VOVEXKE-728401 format. One record per residue (C-alpha): x, y, z; residue in one letter. Coordinates in steps of 0.001 Angstrom, whole numbers, padded with zeros to 6 digits, always signed. Example, Ala and Ser with C-alpha at 12.3 -4.5 7.8 and 13.67 -1.06 7.14 Angstrom:
// residues 2
+012300-004500+007800A +013670-001060+007140S 
// end
This chain:
// residues 477
-046441-032354+058039X -045057-029793+056130X -043197-030317+052486X -040067-029930+054015X -040350-033322+056045X -038169-036093+054236X -040709-038815+052839X -039308-041530+055057X -040003-039615+058308X -043301-039021+057126X -043958-042844+056437X -042405-043462+059841X -044845-040666+061645X -048315-042416+059733X -046964-045681+060984X -046716-044358+064411X -050143-043040+063891X -051618-046576+063056X -049650-048158+065803X -051125-045773+068579X -054478-045642+066536X -054974-041717+066651X -055797-040095+063295X -055101-036616+064831X -051855-036390+066900X -048340-034696+067718X -045186-036645+067481X -042195-034734+069630X -039000-035731+068212X -035446-034466+069119X -033393-034509+066100X -030778-032466+064063X -033164-031849+061146X -036363-033696+059871X -035188-032882+056217X -033222-036084+056383X -034189-039661+057215X -033955-040063+061260X -032149-043532+060845X -029104-041429+059308X -028861-039192+062639X -028782-039430+066439X -032499-038849+067222X -035174-040082+069555X -039104-039704+069816X -039982-038006+073142X -043895-038520+073189X -046922-038542+071328X -049558-036021+071887X -053192-036957+071571X -054212-033255+071715X -051626-031225+069703X -051364-027498+069577X -051824-025658+066559X -050917-022180+067671X -046932-022750+066801X -048282-023780+062838X -050717-020871+062570X -048451-018327+063996X -044627-019865+064160X -041727-017831+065143X -039791-018902+062143X -041014-020184+059230X -044536-020135+056924X -047988-020138+058296X -049794-023276+057706X -053604-023583+058147X -053443-026894+060003X -057093-026699+061467X -058437-026820+057968X -056867-029972+057008X -057959-031676+060249X -061555-030364+059401X -061465-031608+056102X -060307-034859+057223X -062975-034989+059750X -065465-034113+057622X -064904-034402+053963X -066781-032454+051562X -070513-033752+051027X -070146-035981+054252X -073078-035541+056994X -071999-032547+059328X -074901-031733+061437X -077550-033772+063585X -081320-032983+062793X -082542-031253+065971X -086374-031258+066880X -087170-028537+069815X -090676-028933+071682X -091748-026013+073922X -095060-025136+075375X -096556-024509+079016X -097745-028450+079455X -096754-031344+077774X -093419-030870+076725X -091952-033949+078142X -094139-036190+077021X -094197-034968+073528X -090221-035141+073521X -090415-038384+074838X -092934-039601+072270X -090871-038293+069483X -087729-039999+070511X -089540-043364+070881X -090943-043126+067405X -087515-042441+066239X -085846-045036+068519X -088323-047489+067492X -087341-047444+063815X -083820-048107+064287X -082236-044241+064895X -079969-043335+068181X -081526-040661+069990X -080260-037784+072395X -082758-036389+074292X -082721-033511+077011X -085449-032738+079017X -086727-031513+082644X -085657-035131+083794X -082400-035996+082381X -080274-036089+079523X -080575-039593+077927X -078408-041097+074768X -079945-043935+072863X -082500-044430+075888X -079483-044289+078858X -079485-041584+081168X -076079-039852+081132X -077147-036744+083676X -079896-036468+085793X -081822-033286+086635X -083349-030380+084796X -081621-030082+081228X -084505-028322+079571X -082147-025326+078812X -078910-024787+076747X -076499-027011+078744X -079034-029702+078015X -078938-028818+074254X -075051-028773+074246X -074649-032106+075984X -076814-033849+073467X -075353-032037+070405X -071774-032667+071370X -072530-036611+070833X -071646-037308+067644X -072900-040809+068050X -076545-039989+067572X -078722-039661+064700X -081316-037140+065932X -081468-034540+068850X -084779-034292+070792X -084598-031162+072918X -087577-030221+075561X -086934-026455+075981X -088264-024488+078801X -088806-020967+079467X -086186-020326+081919X -083463-021475+079763X -084444-019187+076844X -084573-016280+079297X -081131-017152+081086X -079050-018108+078174X -080730-018838+074898X -081792-022100+073136X -078291-023486+072923X -078268-024206+069627X -078646-022057+066118X -081361-023523+064123X -083255-026541+064352X -085163-028585+062043X -088284-028787+063482X -089733-026594+066349X -093008-027359+068233X -094980-024890+070288X -097681-026858+071914X -099960-024481+074227X -099518-021456+076200X -101273-020751+079465X -100589-018893+082707X -097520-020034+084454X -094183-018449+085583X -095466-015055+084955X -093781-012170+086744X -090565-013759+086294X -087645-012521+083850X -089776-009652+082742X -092628-011793+081509X -095804-010382+082873X -098535-011182+080354X -099600-014156+078255X -098442-012368+074962X -095308-011961+076353X -094899-015459+077427X -095940-016479+073976X -093526-014277+072246X -090747-015600+074456X -091831-019640+073619X -092368-018745+069948X -088529-018232+069844X -088370-021986+069449X -090571-022217+066252X -089132-019099+064645X -085365-020329+064872X -086369-023342+062653X -084466-023402+059255X -086259-022228+056227X -086288-025724+054893X -087492-026934+058083X -091065-027466+059734X -092624-025125+062527X -095317-027248+064322X -098168-025243+065697X -101177-026042+067834X -104254-024624+065719X -106664-024885+068850X -104729-022339+070860X -105347-018691+069765X -101769-017324+071216X -099933-020478+069525X -101662-019547+066222X -100980-015761+066724X -097195-016177+065853X -097451-018393+062392X -096727-015393+060523X -093415-014843+062679X -092202-018510+061217X -089692-018890+058330X -090215-022329+058034X -093099-024245+056315X -096257-024262+059158X -097567-027767+060026X -100727-027264+062385X -102197-030084+064467X -105978-029846+065904X -108489-031928+067412X -111142-029939+065462X -110974-030921+061751X -113111-027954+060806X -111100-025345+062526X -110524-022298+060304X -106531-022001+060591X -106812-025656+059619X -108384-025228+056737X -106516-021962+055678X -103155-023978+056298X -104530-026425+053785X -105644-024259+051071X -101727-022825+051267X -100737-026383+050278X -099283-027123+053801X -099734-030265+055972X -101971-030797+058679X -102327-033497+061266X -105849-033701+062551X -108274-035996+064463X -110788-036830+062053X -113552-039516+063065X -111230-040446+066055X -108109-041332+063739X -105123-039476+063433X -104710-038195+059927X -102005-036516+058054X -103626-034227+055296X -102137-031892+052620X -103671-031077+049141X -103931-034401+047324X -103663-037016+049851X -104849-037989+053425X -102860-040539+055396X -104857-042203+058460X -102233-042953+060924X -104128-044780+063819X -107380-044506+065779X -106690-042830+068808X -108337-045812+070684X -105231-047776+069827X -102766-045463+071406X -102133-046204+074800X -101257-042803+076329X -104902-041537+075087X -106333-043850+077479X -108781-045325+074949X -109047-041705+073479X -110369-040112+076929X -107384-038015+077526X -107621-034803+075297X -104586-033666+076571X -102361-036511+075314X -104163-036768+072018X -102918-033053+071486X -099066-034527+072343X -099660-037157+070010X -100782-034734+067373X -097810-032766+067743X -095245-035862+067861X -096842-037088+064818X -096221-034060+062779X -092847-033827+063824X -092186-037285+063021X -093378-036937+059762X -091599-033421+059136X -088319-035606+060008X -089204-037956+056785X -091018-040865+058622X -093363-042723+056843X -096924-043712+058153X -095814-047294+058831X -092873-045904+060935X -095317-043497+063063X -097781-045911+063565X -095065-048273+064803X -093918-045817+067255X -097532-044524+068662X -098947-047781+069230X -096018-049023+071356X -095542-045983+073590X -097592-046618+076938X -098233-044478+079913X -095846-046679+081830X -092876-046121+084189X -090684-047264+081429X -091884-044957+078683X -093544-042184+080507X -092222-042225+084242X -094133-039439+086175X -096412-038488+083800X -099918-039870+084144X -098729-043366+085313X -101542-045455+086936X -100748-047839+089606X -103664-050422+090632X -103349-051013+094382X -106243-053179+094637X -109456-051654+096267X -108197-048193+094903X -105761-046696+092209X -103075-044206+092254X -102024-041792+089558X -098310-040234+089531X -098465-037098+087380X -096139-034005+087446X -098940-031183+086528X -098381-028442+088842X -100155-025398+087241X -103690-024498+086506X -103221-025174+083196X -102315-028681+083561X -104850-029341+086560X -107955-028088+084074X -106351-030028+081129X -106555-033400+083029X -109224-033082+085778X -112227-034460+083914X -110404-037191+082803X -109053-038117+086199X -112408-037932+087633X -113754-040576+085192X -111008-043113+086333X -112570-044183+089491X -116157-043856+090734X -115035-042888+094271X -113486-040072+096263X -110710-038221+094365X -107700-037368+096719X -104761-035354+095738X -101184-034908+097331X -100224-031192+095913X -096863-029507+096138X -093810-027511+094688X -095597-024493+093258X -093877-021869+095402X -091657-020214+092636X -095104-018747+091162X -096950-015188+091991X -099665-015180+094814X -102120-014956+092255X -100892-017915+090440X -100888-020187+093601X -104328-019142+094334X -105826-019777+090762X -103953-023701+091363X -105668-023825+094505X -109082-022967+092993X -108473-025355+089726X -107671-028056+092278X -111133-027532+093857X -113114-028253+090790X -111937-031837+090436X -111039-033253+093894X -112776-034252+097140X -109758-033892+099549X -106454-032151+099366X -103017-032911+101217X -100894-029950+100659X -097038-030605+101068X -094386-028167+100694X -090898-029912+100078X -089227-027356+097883X -089918-023623+099564X -088038-021841+097039X -087924-018248+098205X -090740-018348+100980X -091137-019176+104260X -092170-022707+105211X -095462-023161+105181X -096372-020098+103332X -097161-021647+099748X -099158-024394+101699X -101324-021606+103130X -102233-019677+099800X -102953-023028+098242X -105279-023445+100900X -107027-019921+100336X -107281-020996+096735X -108935-024244+097694X -111386-022297+099901X -112288-019638+097475X -113003-022388+095071X -115525-023985+097545X -113303-026291+099723X -114376-026642+103461X -111461-026756+106132X -112086-030458+106902X -111395-031069+103137X -107477-029974+103507X -104782-031570+105168X -101425-029619+105389X -098164-031907+106054X -094875-030234+105185X -092772-033349+104303X -093631-034968+100661X -093190-038736+102249X -095450-038265+105236X -098112-036472+102924X -097987-039285+100346X -098391-042008+103327X -101609-039359+104692X -103035-039543+101345X -102296-043176+100830X -103818-044109+103916X -107348-042117+103225X -108153-044047+100310X -110983-046485+100367X -112606-048925+098114X -112844-047128+094363X -110947-044017+095414X -108377-042458+093608X -105014-040987+094971X -103164-038579+092745X -099740-037635+093510X -097968-034352+092278X -094497-035199+093457X -091262-033211+093692X -088909-036505+094749X -090113-038706+092085X -088142-041747+092783X -088470-041642+096282X -092620-041287+096420X -092750-043969+093460X -090515-046823+095727X -092974-045518+098733X -096159-046245+096772X -095021-049861+095761X -093845-050188+099419X -097333-049352+100618X -098685-051449+097788X -096750-054695+099210X -098014-053807+102850X -101742-054149+101472X -100992-057338+099861X -099388-058570+103109X -102291-057010+105402X -104954-058873+102754X -103196-062352+102986X -103433-061860+106556X 
// end
């Protein structure tokens, strides 16, 4: 309202605002003048607009230009009020989703409302609002625009950065987990060094007052430490790591595995968080890949200001179950054998999880492998060769051919398996994922382990539990 509007008309407009319950509104009035009370003239209110236009106020045909937008912003965000959401961004080749989920869980467990974008969905306060791969800027946008959240946790994938950037200007915490060969040859990325430079955008786009969390056990990750403007927090499974010692000497924070205990260290203090054996997703400390993810999540949570008690509460209550970590190292007991559902789909993931998976059951290791068609031939060959080191039989399917012919990817995986020492009778090719899942499950004997690398996660989960019910009925009969 301008200063020429009569005080009684102003009071009437404020009353209408309270009745309609809108603090920003436009009221369309037909009257001779607003400089005299409306009750003293023939007039009427035409409508109330919930989204009034500003143009006629900023650039009126007649009269003085008034910056009503500034007034609205000052009302919505008074000086000194909270006006931004703390952002945690997580990237790397493997472990992004698990780490983002764990950070979100730690925050949520301590009473915060968290928005998360990942390769699976956009979730607000643990409720999925969008399904699909939202590890790019569109996911970041959907999370950050929700003013109800206390924190934004964003999984950031290579493709999103290449195509459209990060989706935010700066974060409060940026995490770089690891770098290994994946998607090389796409988007101008041909070497690991180029991939590292791309992914390190996440740690370089952290506020100077924020923290860059880096894996000190990965030389490629560590090579980018001098590029960050934020305070570096290093994490490592090796307390004697030279980079860890150098970071400590500079007065920075480290998160390390010390005598099987996750420990936060800085000059002047050492804070034990929890023994890894008590953290469910490390599987009694046997899953080294998830120990790294825990170290990163602890470092991120500490950077956000959570204390040891709060962090411990989160890490010990996060389980590798369908509820907390769907599609990531979920183990299902089928009775005489077990099934693992896991998304790992590149050589780095196969090598990182291989020894742990071999230790789960004494019998044969059977894997249904799929969905690597958008990699280079040499990467698919390497994927097959990596599988050959840890498994006794591979069922190859190809539900998403990407740009390839049907069966082309499967044939390349087979070549990789054979080059890794597999025989033809150790390989089964079935294009349909559901049929491949059924075949792998039917192969299993007592003591065996079936690992399912899935594309259609929900369908495969349903099929596995349906198969389990059939086994129960057969056993009873």
